[in-house]
C-alpha positions as CSV (number, residue, x, y, z in Angstrom):
1,M,-19.6,-15.1,-6.5
2,S,-17.9,-15.2,-9.7
3,T,-17.1,-11.7,-11.2
4,P,-14.2,-11.0,-14.0
5,F,-12.4,-9.5,-11.2
6,V,-12.5,-12.9,-9.0
7,S,-12.1,-15.0,-11.9
8,R,-8.4,-12.4,-12.6
9,Y,-7.7,-11.7,-9.3
10,G,-9.5,-14.3,-7.0
11,P,-10.3,-16.3,-5.2
12,W,-8.4,-15.1,-2.4
13,A,-6.5,-11.5,-1.5
14,V,-4.5,-10.9,1.3
15,V,-4.0,-7.4,2.5
16,A,-0.6,-6.5,4.6
17,G,-1.8,-3.3,6.9
18,A,-5.2,-4.0,6.9
19,S,-6.3,-3.0,10.4
20,E,-8.0,0.4,9.4
21,G,-7.8,3.1,7.2
22,L,-6.7,2.5,4.0
23,G,-5.9,-1.0,4.5
24,A,-9.9,-1.4,5.9
25,A,-10.8,0.1,2.8
26,F,-9.4,-2.1,0.4
27,A,-10.8,-5.0,2.5
28,E,-14.4,-3.7,2.1
29,A,-13.9,-2.6,-1.7
30,L,-12.5,-6.7,-2.5
31,A,-15.1,-8.0,-0.1
32,A,-17.5,-5.8,-2.0
33,R,-16.1,-7.6,-5.4
34,G,-16.5,-10.7,-4.0
35,M,-12.6,-12.0,-3.2
36,N,-12.1,-14.1,0.3
37,L,-9.8,-12.1,2.4
38,L,-6.3,-12.8,4.3
39,L,-6.0,-9.4,6.3
40,L,-2.6,-8.8,8.3
41,A,-1.9,-6.1,10.1
42,R,-0.5,-6.3,14.4
43,R,-3.4,-5.0,16.2
44,A,-5.6,-8.4,16.4
45,E,-8.2,-5.8,17.8
46,L,-8.8,-3.7,15.2
47,L,-8.4,-6.9,12.7
48,A,-11.5,-8.4,14.2
49,E,-13.3,-5.2,14.1
50,V,-12.7,-4.9,10.3
51,K,-13.8,-8.6,10.0
52,E,-16.9,-8.2,12.1
53,R,-17.9,-5.2,10.1
54,L,-17.7,-7.3,6.4
55,S,-19.5,-10.4,8.3
56,V,-22.2,-8.3,8.5
57,T,-22.4,-6.7,4.1
58,T,-21.1,-9.6,3.3
59,T,-20.8,-13.4,2.6
60,V,-16.9,-13.7,1.3
61,E,-14.7,-15.5,4.2
62,V,-12.5,-13.5,6.1
63,R,-9.0,-14.8,7.9
64,T,-7.3,-12.0,10.2
65,A,-3.8,-12.8,11.6
66,A,-2.0,-10.6,14.0
67,C,1.5,-10.1,12.7
68,D,4.6,-7.9,12.2
69,L,5.5,-7.3,8.7
70,A,8.7,-5.7,9.8
71,Q,9.7,-9.3,11.5
72,A,12.6,-11.2,10.0
73,D,10.7,-14.3,9.3
74,L,8.1,-12.9,7.3
75,A,8.8,-15.0,4.5
76,V,7.9,-18.4,6.3
77,V,4.9,-16.6,8.1
78,L,3.6,-15.6,4.8
79,E,3.9,-19.2,3.8
80,G,2.5,-20.8,6.6
81,L,-0.9,-18.7,6.6
82,T,-1.4,-19.0,2.8
83,R,-0.3,-22.6,2.3
84,D,-4.0,-23.7,1.5
85,L,-5.0,-20.5,-0.3
86,E,-5.4,-19.5,-3.6
87,V,-4.0,-16.3,-3.6
88,G,-4.6,-14.2,-6.7
89,L,-4.5,-10.9,-5.4
90,A,-1.8,-9.2,-3.2
91,I,-1.6,-5.6,-1.6
92,Y,1.3,-4.2,0.7
93,N,-0.5,-1.4,2.7
94,A,1.8,-1.3,5.4
95,A,4.0,1.6,6.3
96,Y,5.9,3.2,9.4
97,A,6.8,7.0,9.1
98,P,8.0,8.4,11.9
99,I,8.2,12.4,11.6
100,G,10.6,14.7,12.1
101,P,14.0,15.5,11.3
102,V,16.5,12.4,10.7
103,L,18.7,13.2,13.5
104,S,15.9,13.8,15.8
105,R,15.1,10.1,15.4
106,S,16.6,6.8,16.8
107,T,18.8,4.5,14.4
108,D,16.5,2.0,15.6
109,E,13.4,4.2,14.1
110,L,14.9,4.7,10.7
111,L,15.7,1.0,10.5
112,R,12.3,0.0,11.2
113,V,11.3,2.0,8.1
114,I,13.7,-0.3,6.0
115,D,12.2,-3.0,7.5
116,V,8.8,-2.6,7.0
117,N,8.5,-0.1,3.9
118,V,11.5,-1.9,2.0
119,R,12.0,-5.1,3.1
120,G,8.6,-5.7,3.9
121,P,6.9,-5.2,0.4
122,L,10.0,-6.9,-1.1
123,V,9.7,-10.4,0.7
124,F,5.7,-10.0,0.0
125,A,6.0,-9.7,-3.8
126,R,8.5,-12.2,-3.5
127,T,6.6,-14.7,-1.3
128,L,3.4,-14.9,-3.4
129,A,4.3,-14.1,-6.7
130,P,5.8,-17.7,-7.8
131,A,2.5,-19.1,-7.4
132,M,0.8,-16.7,-9.4
133,V,3.3,-17.2,-12.1
134,A,2.5,-20.7,-11.9
135,R,-0.8,-19.9,-12.9
136,G,-0.5,-17.4,-15.2
137,R,-2.9,-14.7,-13.7
138,G,-2.6,-12.5,-10.4
139,G,-2.0,-9.1,-9.0
140,I,0.3,-7.3,-6.9
141,A,-0.3,-4.1,-5.7
142,L,2.4,-1.8,-3.6
143,M,1.4,1.7,-1.8
144,S,3.6,4.1,-2.6
145,S,3.5,8.3,-2.2
146,L,3.8,11.4,-3.8
147,A,6.1,11.7,-1.3
148,G,8.4,9.0,-3.0
149,F,9.1,11.2,-6.1
150,Q,11.7,13.8,-4.5
151,G,13.1,14.4,-0.8
152,A,10.3,15.0,1.7
153,P,12.2,16.9,5.1
154,R,10.9,16.3,8.2
155,I,9.9,12.4,6.4
156,A,12.8,11.7,4.5
157,T,13.7,8.2,4.9
158,Y,9.8,7.4,4.7
159,A,9.6,9.4,1.3
160,A,13.0,7.6,0.3
161,S,11.3,4.2,1.1
162,K,8.4,5.1,-1.2
163,A,10.7,5.7,-3.8
164,F,11.8,2.0,-3.7
165,N,8.9,0.8,-3.4
166,I,8.0,2.9,-7.3
167,V,11.0,1.6,-8.8
168,L,10.4,-2.1,-7.3
169,G,7.1,-1.9,-8.9
170,E,8.2,-0.8,-12.1
171,G,10.5,-3.3,-12.6
172,L,8.1,-6.4,-11.5
173,W,5.7,-4.9,-13.6
174,S,8.3,-5.2,-16.5
175,E,9.2,-8.7,-15.6
176,L,6.1,-10.9,-14.2
177,S,3.6,-9.0,-16.7
178,P,4.3,-11.4,-19.4
179,A,3.5,-14.2,-17.2
180,G,0.4,-13.0,-16.7
181,V,0.7,-10.7,-13.2
182,D,-0.4,-7.6,-13.4
183,V,1.6,-5.1,-10.7
184,L,0.6,-1.7,-9.9
185,V,2.2,0.9,-7.8
186,S,-0.5,3.1,-6.3
187,C,1.6,6.8,-5.6
188,A,-1.2,8.5,-3.2
189,G,-1.3,11.9,-1.6
190,A,-2.5,12.9,1.5
191,I,-5.6,10.2,2.7
192,R,-8.5,10.8,5.4
193,T,-7.4,8.0,7.7
194,P,-7.3,7.9,11.5
195,G,-3.3,8.2,11.5
196,Y,-3.7,11.3,9.0
197,A,-6.5,12.6,11.8
198,R,-3.9,12.0,14.3
199,S,-1.1,14.1,12.9
200,S,-1.0,18.0,13.6
201,I,-2.4,19.3,10.1
202,K,-5.3,21.6,10.5
203,G,-7.5,20.6,7.8
204,D,-6.9,18.6,4.9
205,A,-4.5,19.4,2.4
206,P,-4.9,20.0,-1.3
207,G,-5.7,16.8,-3.3
208,T,-7.0,14.9,0.2
209,L,-8.7,11.9,-0.6
210,D,-11.0,9.2,1.2
211,A,-9.5,5.9,1.4
212,S,-12.0,4.4,-0.1
213,V,-11.8,6.9,-3.0
214,V,-8.0,5.4,-3.0
215,A,-8.7,2.3,-2.9
216,E,-11.3,1.7,-5.5
217,K,-9.2,3.5,-8.3
218,T,-5.5,1.6,-6.9
219,L,-7.9,-1.7,-8.0
220,N,-9.4,-0.1,-11.2
221,S,-5.9,0.8,-12.0
222,L,-4.8,-3.1,-11.9
223,G,-3.7,-4.1,-15.9
224,R,-3.4,-0.9,-16.8
225,G,0.5,0.2,-16.2
226,P,3.1,-0.1,-13.8
227,T,1.4,3.5,-11.6
228,V,-1.1,5.6,-11.2
229,V,-1.8,8.4,-9.1
230,P,-5.4,8.7,-7.3
231,G,-6.9,12.1,-8.0
232,A,-7.0,15.2,-10.8
233,T,-5.3,17.5,-8.1
234,N,-2.2,15.1,-7.1
235,Q,-1.5,13.9,-10.9
236,L,-1.3,17.6,-11.8
237,A,0.8,18.0,-8.6
238,R,2.9,14.5,-9.6
239,F,3.3,16.9,-13.1
240,F,4.4,20.1,-11.8
241,L,6.7,19.0,-8.8
242,G,8.2,16.4,-11.5
243,R,8.5,17.4,-15.3
244,L,8.1,21.4,-14.8
245,L,10.1,22.6,-11.9
246,P,13.4,22.0,-10.8
247,R,14.4,19.6,-8.6
248,R,15.0,22.2,-5.3
249,A,12.2,23.9,-5.9
250,A,10.0,20.7,-5.8
251,I,11.8,19.8,-2.2
252,A,11.1,23.4,-1.4
253,I,7.1,22.7,-1.8
254,M,7.7,19.3,0.2
255,A,8.9,20.8,2.7
256,K,6.2,23.7,2.9
257,N,4.1,20.5,2.7
258,T,5.6,18.5,5.6
259,K,6.7,21.2,8.3
260,D,3.6,21.2,10.8
261,L,3.5,17.5,10.7
262,S,4.0,15.5,14.1
């Protein structure tokens, strides 16, 4: 199926962190647009379930590969998996988020945040972007978070990693746009995913969105600027926390929102 989206970003999309939740929603939204998919995550059985669902509703080709996005040879793995594919869109959705005060988590856990959330998207973009630049078209989307705009107690390392993604994506947007490659950082608030449901939060936080809504908003925003904040409530929160309130007050608000996470 040839559509303007496929012509711009196709024929293949790679989604990292695609086994459930937002990653699976990206896979479904992209398949509906006619994109062939390479889906990456650690859990092969969940990837197989996503592939099976898509085979019932679409005719696109779907490949899956179980891999740890924190592995040291990620670039080599990505090169091997995409060698015979014309990848026009790369979405990095994978994230690791240990919850609790920094001093309550092991050093190994905290360093895994760096490997998955910082090193992972950097290697992902650096590996897949050159072919897009050579073709003069393509797109890269990095999933960040509202937590990345200020300190966030109990998820401090996760929030810091998301700040890295915002700044990295903005820089890549400026560097790659002249070559025809759109780069976007999606700064989401709370999303209804299995991981969110497993947290100890009772009920939805203000601005919580369905994963399908976040995926659609992100894809629709490609080519329109370096960042997007899905949802009107989240856009207001970003404005007040980032522009109107003192930094100390913004951190205090985040502390209230994260105090019940476990």
